[in-house]
C-alpha positions, 0 to 999 in steps of 0.5 A: 164192172167188166162182164163178158159172155162165153158163147156159141151161136148154137147155145139155146141157154146162150141165147137164153142168158143174152136176153135175161141180161138184155131185159135187166139192161147189164152191159156185156161183151159177147165172145163166140169161143167158136171163133175166138180160140184164145178165149175159148182157152182162158175159158176152159182154164178158168173153169174146167169146163168146155160148156157154154154160157158162161159169164166172167163178171169181174174175173168171177166165172159163172158156169152155165145160166145159174140165175140166183148166183148171176142175180146176186153177184150183179145186184139185180132187183127181181120181182116176186 
């Protein structure tokens, strides 16, 4: 599974999502869209959004920390 997290260093939701993925043992690549203009353009083109975080899971883009969608897509088991 190829997972990329589009982020900026000043985004609190990005930090929260990154921590969540790390706690669940998910391997992912962090892309700082302030430094990587090509990635920023790709993110905007694919999502029609300029906000982060954006998670790319095998080409499916999830905008924001949509926990339900992310858990479902990654098959993460969560305790109630």
